[in-house]
C-alpha distance (Angstrom), angle and dihedral (degrees) to the residues before:
residue distance angle dihedral
M1 . . .
P2 3.86 . .
E3 3.79 90.4 .
K4 3.86 90.1 57.6
V5 3.80 92.6 48.4
F6 3.79 90.2 47.6
N7 3.88 93.6 51.8
Q8 3.86 96.2 42.4
R9 3.80 91.0 48.4
Y10 3.82 95.5 -142.1
G11 3.81 139.6 74.2
D12 3.81 143.8 136.0
C13 3.82 126.3 -89.3
K14 3.83 92.9 -78.4
D15 3.80 92.1 50.7
K16 3.79 94.3 49.6
S17 3.80 93.8 42.8
V18 3.81 93.5 51.4
L19 3.86 91.1 45.5
L20 3.79 92.2 51.8
A21 3.83 93.1 45.3
S22 3.86 89.2 50.9
I23 3.85 90.8 49.5
L24 3.82 91.0 49.9
H25 3.85 90.7 46.5
S26 3.77 89.6 54.3
K27 3.84 86.7 58.1
N28 3.80 92.1 48.6
I29 3.86 91.4 -109.3
R30 3.77 114.2 143.9
S31 3.78 116.0 -126.2
A32 3.81 138.8 159.8
L33 3.78 132.2 -154.3
V34 3.84 113.2 -114.7
L35 3.76 128.5 -154.6
A36 3.90 115.6 -151.0
N37 3.76 139.7 176.8
T38 3.82 110.8 -138.3
Y39 3.79 92.3 -164.8
K40 3.82 101.9 44.3
E41 3.87 110.5 58.2
Y42 3.74 87.2 156.8
G43 3.79 136.5 31.3
L44 3.84 97.4 31.3
T45 3.84 89.3 121.7
E46 3.83 88.3 66.8
Y47 3.82 91.9 61.2
L48 3.85 122.5 91.5
P49 3.75 112.9 -111.7
S50 3.85 109.0 -84.4
P51 3.75 138.4 145.9
T52 3.84 87.6 -125.6
A53 3.79 90.5 62.9
F54 3.81 87.0 81.3
N55 3.83 131.4 56.2
H56 3.86 102.8 174.7
M57 3.81 139.9 49.2
V58 3.80 128.8 -152.2
I59 3.83 134.4 156.1
C60 3.78 137.3 -110.4
V61 3.81 117.1 -144.7
S62 3.81 126.2 -158.1
I63 3.77 117.4 -156.5
N64 3.78 119.4 166.5
D65 3.81 91.4 -18.6
R66 3.85 89.8 -53.9
L67 3.78 114.4 124.7
Q68 3.80 119.2 -149.4
Y69 3.79 129.3 175.5
I70 3.74 117.3 -142.2
D71 3.88 126.7 -171.1
P72 3.82 105.2 -154.0
T73 3.87 91.6 -167.1
I74 3.87 91.2 70.0
T75 3.81 108.2 89.7
N76 3.78 133.5 -163.9
Q77 3.81 95.1 29.1
G78 3.73 118.6 164.1
G79 3.78 140.3 -167.1
H80 3.79 132.1 59.3
I81 3.82 115.1 -34.2
K82 3.76 90.2 -113.9
D83 3.93 91.4 55.9
R84 3.78 96.2 47.2
F85 3.77 111.5 136.5
F86 3.85 116.4 -114.6
P87 3.78 122.2 -173.9
Y88 3.83 119.9 -119.7
Y89 3.80 106.8 -106.8
G90 3.77 97.6 167.3
S91 3.82 115.5 -142.4
V92 3.82 115.1 14.5
L93 3.83 136.9 -177.2
R94 3.82 117.0 -127.7
S95 3.80 123.3 -158.7
D96 3.79 92.2 -133.9
D97 3.91 88.6 60.1
A98 3.67 105.7 26.2
K99 3.85 94.8 166.4
N100 3.77 99.1 64.2
L101 3.75 137.4 49.6
V102 3.78 115.6 -126.7
T103 3.80 122.6 -150.4
I104 3.78 112.2 -141.1
Q105 3.77 123.7 -147.1
K106 3.71 124.3 -100.6
E107 3.82 112.8 -109.9
G108 3.76 121.6 -149.6
N109 3.77 99.8 -173.8
S110 3.85 94.0 124.5
K111 3.74 124.3 96.6
T112 3.78 139.6 164.4
S113 3.83 124.6 -166.0
I114 3.78 121.4 -171.0
V115 3.80 125.9 -173.4
E116 3.76 119.3 -175.6
T117 3.88 116.1 -171.9
Y118 3.80 120.1 -165.7
R119 3.83 108.8 -166.8
L120 3.76 106.9 -170.1
E121 3.81 111.1 -145.7
G122 3.79 100.5 -175.4
E123 3.80 131.9 -108.5
G124 3.77 88.5 67.4
E125 3.85 97.0 -62.9
A126 3.79 128.6 120.2
I127 3.76 142.7 176.7
L128 3.74 117.7 -131.0
T129 3.82 119.7 -160.6
V130 3.82 122.0 -179.0
K131 3.72 125.9 -166.9
T132 3.83 118.3 -172.6
D133 3.79 122.6 -172.5
Y134 3.84 118.5 -163.9
L135 3.77 119.1 -166.6
G136 3.79 134.3 -178.2
G137 3.80 114.0 -21.2
S138 3.84 91.0 3.7
A139 3.86 89.4 56.9
D140 3.85 90.6 50.4
Y141 3.86 89.7 53.2
I142 3.80 98.5 45.8
R143 3.85 92.0 43.4
Q144 3.77 87.8 56.4
Y145 3.76 91.4 47.6
F146 3.77 91.9 53.2
K147 3.74 94.4 47.9
N148 3.83 93.3 50.3
N149 3.82 97.2 46.6
A150 3.77 134.2 59.1
K151 3.78 115.5 -108.0
N152 3.78 95.3 -124.0
Q153 3.82 90.1 52.6
I154 3.75 89.4 50.5
Q155 3.80 90.7 48.7
K156 3.88 90.1 51.3
S157 3.84 93.3 49.7
Y158 3.81 91.5 49.4
L159 3.85 91.3 48.9
D160 3.79 91.7 45.7
Y161 3.77 90.0 57.2
Y162 3.79 93.1 58.1
A163 3.77 92.7 39.0
K164 3.78 87.3 68.9
L165 3.78 89.1 58.9
H166 3.85 100.3 39.6
D167 3.77 121.8 32.5
K168 3.76 101.8 -154.3
I169 3.78 102.9 42.2
T170 3.86 125.6 137.7
K171 3.78 134.6 177.0
E172 3.84 110.7 -89.1
E173 3.74 95.0 -178.2
S174 3.86 134.1 7.2
L175 3.79 117.1 -95.3
T176 3.70 113.7 -97.1
F177 3.80 132.7 -173.6
E178 3.89 139.1 -168.2
D179 3.79 120.2 -149.2
D180 3.83 115.1 -160.9
K181 3.83 98.5 -177.4
V182 3.81 95.1 172.7
N183 3.86 90.2 61.7
N184 3.84 93.1 26.2
I185 3.80 95.3 -123.9
F186 3.78 118.9 143.2
V187 3.86 115.8 -172.2
V188 3.84 125.0 -169.2
H189 3.85 122.5 -164.9
E190 3.84 123.4 -161.8
K191 3.82 131.7 178.3
Y192 3.76 128.1 -172.7
R193 3.81 139.5 169.5
I194 3.76 120.0 -134.8
K195 3.78 109.8 -158.3
E196 3.76 96.8 -170.7
I197 3.81 112.8 23.9
G198 3.84 121.1 -169.5
K199 3.76 134.3 21.6
V200 3.82 131.4 -109.8
E201 3.79 107.7 -107.6
E202 3.78 113.8 -133.7
G203 3.78 116.9 -116.7
I204 3.78 100.3 23.0
K205 3.77 97.3 42.7
K206 3.75 94.1 -137.7
K207 3.81 125.3 134.7
I208 3.76 114.8 -114.3
L209 3.76 131.8 -171.6
P210 3.80 105.3 -137.8
L211 3.81 117.1 -162.3
Y212 3.78 122.0 -177.6
A213 3.78 124.8 -172.5
N214 3.79 96.9 -126.6
H215 3.75 92.7 157.3
I216 3.77 88.9 63.4
S217 3.83 99.5 34.4
E218 3.76 96.2 54.3
K219 3.80 91.3 57.7
L220 3.78 92.2 59.1
P221 3.89 119.1 70.8
E222 3.73 117.4 -131.9
P223 3.84 105.4 -132.4
T224 3.85 129.4 170.5
R225 3.76 121.3 -105.7
D226 3.84 92.3 -115.2
R227 3.78 95.7 52.8
E228 3.79 112.2 142.9
S229 3.82 100.8 -164.7
P230 3.85 133.2 64.9
I231 3.82 120.5 -88.2
S232 3.83 115.4 -120.6
L233 3.87 114.4 -131.6
E234 3.82 131.1 -160.0
F235 3.83 96.6 -112.7
P236 3.01 130.1 -144.4
L237 3.83 98.4 34.2
N238 3.79 129.0 151.8
L239 3.87 107.1 167.0
E240 3.78 127.7 176.3
Y241 3.78 116.4 -172.7
D242 3.83 123.5 -178.2
I243 3.81 128.9 -177.5
H244 3.83 119.5 -164.1
I245 3.78 121.4 -170.5
I246 3.91 114.8 -170.4
N247 3.79 121.3 -164.8
P248 3.83 118.5 -136.1
N249 3.84 120.8 -101.6
G250 3.77 94.0 10.0
K251 3.87 93.6 -69.4
S252 3.76 113.2 168.5
V253 3.84 115.3 -110.3
G254 3.82 92.5 -157.3
Y255 3.70 128.8 -122.6
F256 3.83 122.3 -40.3
N257 3.82 128.8 168.3
D258 3.77 128.4 162.1
N259 3.79 130.0 149.0
I260 3.79 132.4 -174.7
F261 3.79 126.9 172.9
F262 3.71 137.4 159.4
D263 3.84 131.4 169.2
R264 3.83 118.3 -155.9
E265 3.74 133.4 177.2
T266 3.79 93.3 -100.1
Y267 3.77 102.8 27.7
H268 3.78 145.9 8.9
F269 3.80 128.0 -148.1
G270 3.81 134.9 -173.7
K271 3.79 137.6 177.9
N272 3.83 125.4 -173.9
L273 3.79 123.2 179.7
R274 3.82 116.5 -174.4
S275 3.80 139.6 152.8
H276 3.79 135.7 -145.0
G277 3.71 123.4 179.5
D278 3.77 110.2 -50.5
T279 3.84 95.7 -7.8
I280 3.77 136.8 82.9
K281 3.80 116.2 -161.2
I282 3.81 123.8 -162.2
S283 3.80 115.1 -172.5
Y284 3.82 126.0 -170.9
R285 3.77 127.1 -172.0
L286 3.81 123.9 -171.6
G287 3.81 126.5 173.5
L288 3.80 126.7 175.1
H289 3.87 116.1 -153.6
D290 3.75 101.0 -175.1
T291 3.82 143.1 21.4
Y292 3.82 96.0 -107.1
I293 3.81 144.8 14.2
P294 3.89 111.8 -119.9
V295 3.77 118.4 -126.9
K296 3.78 92.4 -110.2
Q297 3.79 90.3 60.7
I298 3.89 97.0 47.1
E299 3.81 92.4 92.6
T300 3.79 91.3 56.3
Y301 3.78 90.7 43.9
F302 3.84 90.5 51.3
S303 3.80 90.7 48.9
D304 3.84 91.2 51.1
F305 3.82 96.6 46.1
G306 3.77 105.6 18.4
N307 3.81 94.1 100.4
R308 3.79 100.2 49.2
D309 3.83 97.3 167.0
N310 3.75 89.3 64.4
L311 3.83 92.1 51.4
F312 3.78 104.4 35.2
Y313 3.87 106.5 24.4
N314 3.74 121.2 87.0
G315 3.82 122.3 175.4
F316 3.86 127.4 -174.1
Y317 3.73 124.7 -176.9
L318 3.82 118.0 -129.0
E319 3.79 129.1 -143.7
E320 3.81 123.0 -131.0
D321 3.83 89.1 -96.9
G322 3.84 91.3 57.1
S323 3.75 98.2 -105.1
L324 3.75 127.5 125.7
T325 3.81 112.5 -88.5
G326 3.80 132.0 -157.8
N327 3.76 117.5 97.0
N328 3.86 95.7 -31.1
T329 3.81 86.2 -156.3
S330 3.78 135.7 120.1
I331 3.78 123.3 -113.0
G332 3.82 88.2 -99.4
N333 3.82 92.6 63.6
W334 3.77 105.0 104.4
N335 3.79 125.8 -149.3
F336 3.82 108.6 -120.1
W337 3.78 96.8 -150.4
A338 3.79 93.5 50.5
I339 3.90 89.0 53.5
L340 3.76 90.4 48.8
L341 3.73 93.6 49.1
F342 3.84 91.3 48.0
V343 3.81 91.3 52.4
V344 3.83 93.6 47.1
L345 3.80 91.4 49.2
I346 3.86 91.8 51.2
V347 3.86 91.1 49.2
L348 3.84 92.2 48.4
C349 3.82 91.3 46.5
L350 3.81 93.3 49.1
L351 3.91 89.8 51.4
F352 3.79 89.3 47.0
F353 3.81 94.2 48.4
R354 3.77 92.4 47.2
K355 3.79 91.8 57.2
Y356 3.77 96.3 36.3
N357 3.83 91.1 49.6
K358 3.85 89.2 68.8
S359 3.86 94.1 54.5
T360 3.85 127.1 103.1
P361 3.74 124.5 -120.1
T362 3.84 118.8 -89.8
S363 3.84 125.8 -139.1
I364 3.81 93.5 -95.2
I365 3.82 89.8 104.9
P366 3.85 112.5 14.9
L367 3.79 112.6 -136.0
Y368 3.80 130.1 -159.1
G369 3.79 118.9 -100.1
E370 3.78 95.4 -121.0
T371 3.82 136.9 28.9
M372 3.76 115.3 -89.8
Y373 3.82 97.3 172.1
D374 3.77 119.9 47.3
T375 3.80 96.1 -167.8
V376 3.76 137.3 44.2
G377 3.80 104.6 -106.9
G378 3.82 146.8 135.8
W379 3.80 115.9 38.1
L380 3.85 89.1 -10.8
I381 3.87 86.4 78.4
V382 3.81 90.5 56.4
L383 3.87 89.3 46.2
L384 3.77 89.8 52.7
I385 3.80 92.2 50.3
G386 3.86 88.0 48.3
L387 3.84 92.8 51.8
V388 3.86 92.5 47.9
S389 3.83 92.0 48.4
S390 3.76 89.5 45.4
A391 3.82 89.2 54.3
F392 3.83 91.2 50.8
R393 3.78 89.9 47.5
Q394 3.83 91.4 53.1
F395 3.76 89.3 46.9
A396 3.86 89.3 54.7
N397 3.86 89.1 47.8
L398 3.76 89.2 58.1
F399 3.80 102.5 39.1
A400 3.77 107.1 22.2
Y401 3.87 123.6 77.6
P402 2.90 119.2 -33.1
S403 3.78 86.8 34.7
F404 3.80 118.7 -163.0
F405 3.83 86.8 -144.9
S406 3.82 92.7 59.2
T407 3.82 118.4 95.9
D408 3.85 87.5 -138.7
T409 3.79 90.8 69.3
W410 3.79 94.5 52.5
T411 3.81 92.9 47.7
A412 3.76 100.5 39.6
D413 3.82 89.1 109.5
L414 3.74 88.2 77.8
Y415 3.73 89.4 74.6
M416 3.87 97.3 42.6
Q417 3.79 115.1 87.9
G418 3.83 114.7 -135.2
V419 3.80 94.8 7.7
S420 3.90 114.4 130.6
A421 3.80 111.8 -127.0
Y422 3.80 92.1 -145.5
F423 3.79 96.0 52.6
Y424 3.79 93.9 40.8
R425 3.83 95.1 52.1
T426 3.86 90.8 44.2
L427 3.80 89.2 52.6
V428 3.84 90.9 49.0
A429 3.81 92.1 47.7
T430 3.81 92.0 49.0
E431 3.82 92.5 48.5
F432 3.77 91.6 46.4
A433 3.88 92.2 51.0
F434 3.82 94.0 46.8
N435 3.86 92.8 45.9
T436 3.82 88.4 51.9
L437 3.84 90.0 50.0
L438 3.79 90.6 48.4
L439 3.80 91.5 51.0
L440 3.81 92.2 50.8
G441 3.84 90.4 42.3
F442 3.76 94.4 54.0
I443 3.82 90.8 47.2
Y444 3.79 91.8 51.2
C445 3.77 93.8 44.8
S446 3.86 88.8 52.1
Y447 3.77 88.1 53.3
L448 3.81 92.8 49.0
L449 3.82 91.6 48.4
I450 3.84 92.5 52.2
K451 3.83 90.8 48.6
K452 3.85 90.9 45.9
R453 3.80 89.1 -130.4
D454 3.78 117.0 -175.9
I455 3.82 91.5 -129.0
F456 3.78 94.0 57.7
P457 3.82 100.8 91.7
Q458 3.80 94.9 49.7
T459 3.81 92.2 43.2
L460 3.81 95.0 53.7
F461 3.83 91.3 39.9
V462 3.84 90.8 57.1
L463 3.82 90.5 44.0
L464 3.76 93.0 52.6
I465 3.81 91.9 50.6
G466 3.79 91.9 47.6
M467 3.80 92.5 48.5
T468 3.83 91.6 50.9
V469 3.82 95.7 46.8
F470 3.84 92.3 46.5
N471 3.87 94.0 47.5
V472 3.86 91.0 53.2
L473 3.79 94.8 45.2
D474 3.84 92.4 40.8
N475 3.81 92.5 53.6
M476 3.78 92.7 46.5
V477 3.81 91.9 51.3
A478 3.85 91.2 44.4
H479 3.70 90.4 53.0
Y480 3.87 90.5 51.5
V481 3.83 94.6 44.7
L482 3.84 99.9 39.5
G483 3.81 100.3 27.1
E484 3.87 108.7 173.6
Y485 3.79 93.9 18.8
V486 3.76 91.4 68.8
D487 3.77 118.3 89.4
R488 3.79 104.6 -134.5
E489 3.80 96.3 -160.9
E490 3.82 91.5 52.1
T491 3.82 89.6 46.2
W492 3.70 95.5 52.9
G493 3.84 90.8 41.6
G494 3.79 90.5 56.9
I495 3.88 92.4 47.6
V496 3.75 93.4 49.0
Q497 3.81 91.6 45.6
S498 3.80 92.0 53.7
L499 3.80 93.4 45.2
I500 3.79 91.3 52.6
F501 3.82 93.0 47.1
A502 3.78 93.5 47.1
G503 3.79 93.6 41.7
I504 3.82 96.1 52.3
W505 3.77 99.3 42.7
G506 3.81 94.3 36.5
T507 3.85 90.5 55.8
Y508 3.81 89.5 45.5
L509 3.83 92.7 52.2
Y510 3.75 91.9 49.4
R511 3.77 100.1 45.5
S512 3.82 107.5 26.2
E513 3.85 118.0 112.4
R514 3.78 88.7 -158.2
V515 3.75 91.9 57.9
K516 3.79 92.4 48.9
G517 3.78 92.8 47.2
T518 3.84 97.5 43.9
F519 3.81 106.3 45.6
T520 3.80 100.2 62.8
V521 3.82 101.4 113.7
P522 3.87 112.8 118.3
Y523 3.75 126.0 -147.7
A524 3.83 99.6 -91.5
Y525 3.77 95.0 58.7
K526 3.83 110.5 111.4
E527 3.72 125.0 -135.9
D528 3.85 92.6 -114.1
G529 3.83 91.6 61.0
N530 3.86 94.6 -108.4
M531 3.77 124.4 114.5
S532 3.79 117.5 -105.3
R533 3.79 123.0 -107.8
D534 3.80 91.8 -105.5
W535 3.82 91.1 51.3
I536 3.86 92.0 51.0
E537 3.74 92.7 48.9
K538 3.79 89.7 49.9
D539 3.87 89.6 53.7
N540 3.88 92.4 48.4
M541 3.80 92.4 52.1
E542 3.82 91.1 50.7
E543 3.82 90.4 52.2
């Protein structure tokens, strides 16, 4: 009886649901009892009708033709009644339509936002402040947790969590919280002092600040690739996790920029690492859209989260004064040796082009003996556009982020675990040199095309072959040297793109009649269409 439950002040889900429905009925508010299964969000329709198919009871309220499900067993909920969090129970059976199962909607009004700020103070010490915002269903849960546990026990559990990450950590200030029940926002503040931040890395004997995104990682199961059953997820989940590291005395941390994002049917994930002035910011975003990952999507899930160190681990070397090391430069700080190498390559290429420009064509691509086309036309216009755009693209590869002229590019191995500094910087130098040669090569080929020089077809043909061979070898070596830090999809995309470009235009150069009848102009031919003085004197002597 509802009166008995009300008087005794306790009851199970059926007692509380019947009591709430009775109270609403007394206020002329329509409601219905609802049977749910808290373990079977999916597949309940395959069961035979039976009372044992359900293990929970809630109610459904109808106000002004608006339906709202309410679970009266959830206590300490906040926010407007329309925004109250309701768990996803899949298909349910309502007393006002007892012949059909009804699928309820998935609600996403649950969010957690964590911001950890490491303020380095020098001499190996740091202050860690943590601000955690709970909204919606997350606020309901944490509010209940704080009501059911002593504050000193909560303080100890929070401190123990960070003590696993930092050995010498103590409470700087007592844990505090703010509970805005009207808007259903619960905020927790923490502050700790780390007396010796970082750990000495074996092998190189340098101190490193290791930061691992446990808050994200612990929400994602670690299955094997050959798993044959679905993976359960903690739905609903909307988690924002930010880590800020601030250098002492405004000292620059250098330039960092990394971005990863993928959006799948059952989840989305993003990571962004960036720097500004004396601060590094690492932002994680994780959202779960369903209660499980189907078997057919496990391969994708494993590919996304199989290499967790690459996604969740961040390591930064520390100087003896306790500040972040690395280049400690801004993006505008140029690498002297890169500039010197660039200038040397330009000078060498100009000397080579000057000598090569006087040569005669070989038999690689046979040309006609006389000019059949007076102007550059047809597909040669498209080829010219392609050469010019390729030159601009190579220019961007050299100067745009990540710029080969930035010190950050040459010292990025400091932040890559297991990567040899020697092999990494040799790889960067080789890529820098070849990208410079490609830039100059595309510019020179564009010049030869416009001048209709007889050496243009063979020059571009050799350049295309060299570009393709280098791209394949470079990506293979990069995968060997950098391993997990190489994006496989981007790597294969670059190889395929260069193969297609070289294949199409290489075949065109070799077989096109327009090419063979256009590029017949030898070196001595002047830009105004008249023969040079040396050429005229040579003809007079032969006469």
